[in-house]
C-alpha positions in Angstrom: 86.6 127.1 107.0 84.8 126.0 104.4 86.1 126.7 101.1 83.2 127.1 98.5 84.4 126.1 95.3 83.7 127.0 91.6 86.3 125.6 89.0 87.2 127.6 86.3 89.7 127.2 83.4 92.9 127.1 85.2 96.5 128.7 84.7 100.1 129.9 84.3 101.4 132.0 86.8 103.3 135.3 87.2 104.5 136.7 90.5 104.6 140.5 91.2 108.0 141.9 91.6 109.1 145.4 92.5 107.1 148.5 93.9 109.0 151.4 91.7 107.3 153.7 89.3 107.6 152.3 85.6 109.4 149.1 87.1 107.8 146.0 85.8 106.0 143.5 88.2 105.5 140.8 86.4 108.7 137.8 86.7 108.2 134.3 85.5 108.9 131.7 88.0 109.6 128.4 86.2 107.4 125.2 87.6 108.5 122.4 90.0 107.3 119.1 90.6 106.1 118.2 93.8 106.5 114.9 95.4 103.6 114.4 97.4 102.3 111.8 99.6 99.4 110.6 101.4 99.2 112.1 104.8 95.4 111.6 105.8 93.4 109.1 104.4 90.1 109.8 106.5 89.0 113.5 106.1 85.9 114.6 105.2 85.0 113.7 101.8 82.9 116.8 101.7 84.7 119.7 102.9 88.1 121.1 103.3 89.9 122.2 106.5 92.9 124.1 105.9 96.0 122.7 108.0 96.6 125.9 109.8 95.6 125.0 113.3 92.6 123.8 115.4 91.2 127.3 114.9 91.1 127.1 111.0 87.4 126.8 110.5 86.9 130.5 111.5 89.2 133.7 110.5 86.9 135.6 113.3 89.0 133.4 115.9 92.0 135.7 114.4 93.6 139.2 114.3 93.2 141.5 111.4 97.3 142.5 111.0 98.0 146.0 110.9 98.9 146.6 107.3 101.0 150.0 106.0 99.7 150.4 102.1 101.8 151.8 99.7 100.5 152.6 96.5 101.8 154.0 93.3 100.8 157.0 92.2 101.1 155.7 88.2 98.7 153.3 87.0 100.2 150.0 85.8 99.8 148.8 82.4 101.7 145.0 83.6 99.1 142.2 83.6 99.6 139.5 86.3 98.4 136.0 85.8 97.5 133.5 88.7 97.5 130.0 89.4 93.9 128.2 90.4 93.3 126.4 93.6 91.6 123.7 91.5 94.1 122.0 88.9 93.3 118.8 87.3 95.6 116.3 85.9 96.5 117.4 82.1 98.2 113.7 81.5 100.4 111.6 83.5 104.0 109.5 83.1 105.6 106.8 84.5 108.6 108.2 86.6 111.4 105.9 88.4 109.6 104.3 91.1 106.2 106.1 90.7 104.5 108.2 88.9 104.2 112.0 87.9 100.9 113.8 86.8 100.9 117.2 85.0 98.9 119.7 86.3 98.4 121.9 83.5 99.1 125.7 82.6 95.4 126.6 81.3 94.7 130.3 82.2 91.4 131.3 84.4 91.8 134.8 85.6 94.6 138.0 84.9 94.7 141.6 86.2 93.8 144.2 83.3 90.8 142.1 81.6 88.3 144.4 82.5 89.1 148.3 80.9 86.7 149.4 83.0 89.4 148.9 85.8 92.5 151.1 87.2 95.5 148.7 88.2 98.5 150.4 90.6 101.0 149.0 92.3 100.8 148.0 95.7 103.2 147.4 98.7 101.9 145.9 102.1 104.2 146.5 104.9 102.8 144.3 107.8 104.8 144.9 111.3 105.6 141.2 112.8 106.7 141.9 116.3 110.6 142.5 117.4 111.4 145.6 115.1 110.4 143.1 112.0 108.4 143.4 109.1 106.8 141.1 106.4 106.7 143.1 102.8 105.0 142.0 100.5 104.5 143.6 96.5 101.4 143.5 94.9 98.6 144.8 92.4 95.5 146.1 93.6 92.4 147.0 91.1 89.6 150.0 91.3 86.7 150.6 89.3 84.0 152.8 89.6 84.6 155.8 92.3 87.8 154.1 93.7 86.3 150.7 94.3 89.1 148.7 96.0 89.0 145.2 95.0 91.8 143.6 97.5 92.9 140.4 96.8 95.4 139.8 99.7 94.8 140.0 103.6 97.0 139.3 106.7 96.4 137.9 110.1 98.6 137.3 112.8 98.2 134.9 116.1 101.3 134.5 118.4 104.4 133.8 116.3 102.1 132.8 112.8 101.7 134.9 109.8 98.3 134.3 108.0 98.3 135.3 104.2 95.1 134.7 102.5 94.3 135.4 98.5 91.1 136.5 99.1 89.5 137.7 95.9 85.8 138.6 95.2 84.6 135.7 93.4 87.7 133.0 91.9 90.5 132.2 93.8 94.2 131.9 93.0 96.9 130.3 95.0 100.0 132.2 96.4 102.5 130.2 94.3 105.2 132.7 92.7 104.3 135.0 95.4 107.1 136.8 97.1 107.4 138.0 100.6 110.3 139.7 102.6 111.2 139.9 106.6 113.0 142.9 107.3 114.1 144.8 110.0 117.3 146.5 111.3 118.5 144.0 113.7 117.9 141.0 111.1 121.7 139.2 110.3 120.2 136.5 108.5 116.5 134.5 107.5 116.4 131.0 106.5 113.3 129.2 105.8 111.8 125.4 104.9 108.3 124.7 103.3 105.6 121.8 103.0 103.0 121.9 100.6 99.3 120.5 101.0 96.9 119.4 98.9 93.5 117.8 98.7 92.9 115.0 96.1 89.4 114.9 94.8 87.7 113.1 91.9 84.7 114.4 89.4 83.1 113.8 86.4 83.4 117.1 85.3 86.0 119.7 86.0 83.9 122.4 85.6 81.2 121.2 88.6 80.7 122.8 91.5 81.9 120.9 94.9 78.4 118.8 95.3 80.1 116.9 92.6 82.9 115.6 93.9 84.2 113.2 96.0 87.1 113.7 98.4 89.8 111.2 98.0 92.8 112.2 100.2 94.9 114.7 101.6 98.3 115.1 100.2 101.5 116.8 101.5 104.9 117.5 100.4 108.1 116.8 102.7 109.4 119.8 104.1 112.0 121.1 101.9 114.8 124.5 102.3 113.0 127.6 100.5 115.9 129.8 98.8 116.2 133.1 101.0 118.4 136.4 99.4 120.7 138.1 101.6 117.7 140.7 101.7 115.5 138.2 103.1 113.1 137.5 100.5 111.7 134.3 99.5 109.7 133.0 96.6 107.1 130.3 97.0 107.7 127.7 94.1 105.4 127.0 91.5 104.3 123.6 91.2 103.5 122.0 87.2 103.2 118.4 88.5 103.0 116.3 91.2 105.0 113.2 91.9 103.7 110.3 93.6 105.7 106.9 94.6 104.0 103.5 93.3 102.8 102.5 96.9 100.7 106.1 97.0 99.5 106.4 93.4 98.4 102.6 93.7 96.4 103.4 97.1 95.1 106.5 95.9 93.5 104.3 92.8 91.8 101.9 95.2 90.7 105.3 97.6 89.4 106.8 94.2 87.0 103.9 93.5 86.1 104.1 97.3 85.1 107.1 97.1 83.4 107.4 94.0 81.3 104.1 95.0 80.2 106.3 98.2 79.5 109.5 96.4 77.0 107.3 94.2 75.6 105.7 97.1 75.2 109.0 98.9 74.0 111.0 95.6 72.1 108.3 93.7 74.0 109.8 90.8 76.6 108.3 88.4 80.1 109.4 88.3 81.2 108.3 84.6 84.7 109.6 84.0 86.2 110.5 87.8 89.2 112.3 87.1 91.5 113.5 89.5 91.0 117.3 91.1 94.3 118.7 92.9 92.7 121.5 95.2 95.3 123.7 96.9 95.3 123.9 100.5 98.5 125.9 101.9 102.0 126.5 101.9 103.6 125.8 105.6 106.4 128.1 106.2 109.0 127.8 108.9 110.9 130.8 109.0 114.0 131.1 111.3 115.5 135.0 111.8 119.2 135.4 113.6 119.3 138.7 114.8 122.6 140.4 115.1 122.5 139.7 119.1 122.4 136.1 117.9 119.1 135.8 119.2 116.7 133.3 116.6 113.0 134.1 116.1 111.1 131.1 114.9 108.0 132.2 112.7 105.7 130.4 110.7 104.1 131.4 107.6 100.8 129.6 106.3 99.9 131.1 102.8 96.6 130.0 101.5 94.0 130.8 99.3 89.9 131.3 99.5 87.4 129.8 96.5 84.3 131.8 96.4 81.4 130.7 94.4 79.8 133.9 92.3 
């Protein structure tokens, strides 16, 4: 599946919380610095490939999961601010043994921005087998005769859960969003995650994707993910990326090569060549221990799709 890119001003994110009437759904998540390293130097410099599986280029090969929507009857007055898929380097500083790049916090989209729309709280409940349920609180917008604007889709394939943020004309990452694994037989849920990006350069951060040059693919090491006793985990919000000296210097050489190849291919000139970091996915390993001692291993791949308007 290719991401069609349209870069808009970027963002600060808030995650949605509970689903009770009158209860606020905006909860700030403090950003972290994620340490990334180069994992792929040979991928296509023109198109993305999500780190899902060999069938990643087509969601048609996956099954849309059964979803139960529980919607509040009361219109919601809370705003929800989201992080863009594509974020530019807003500054960098030397750190011990490497370089840290600030991704910035510019907003590009907020719910309740348009007065003609009505926003309601919605909780999505997705059966994932063996008496287990994935629950995600969210907001949904309606306009006109209750024309729905759904922003999250769920797919299942074996023991892999795919959550895809699928907006109509702009993309946002699942950073800061909360998910819960529950079931009568669940004794404990533990989790770990890795985070994946593609690095590009562009001479204009608001250009469309044909003005970008691919540099490399980046990923974090697998790290523990906090899970509450109720089985809820919240995906981290990334405010900065940290690079080891070796990777940062390697990226610099690859950046020059990417610009040269792009200029040769297009006949154009890339004057500035700023870094762009394009979110690919969260890869979350879930370990669900049942009361009889059985352990079920699940994969949650949380990603997003950018669409041109």
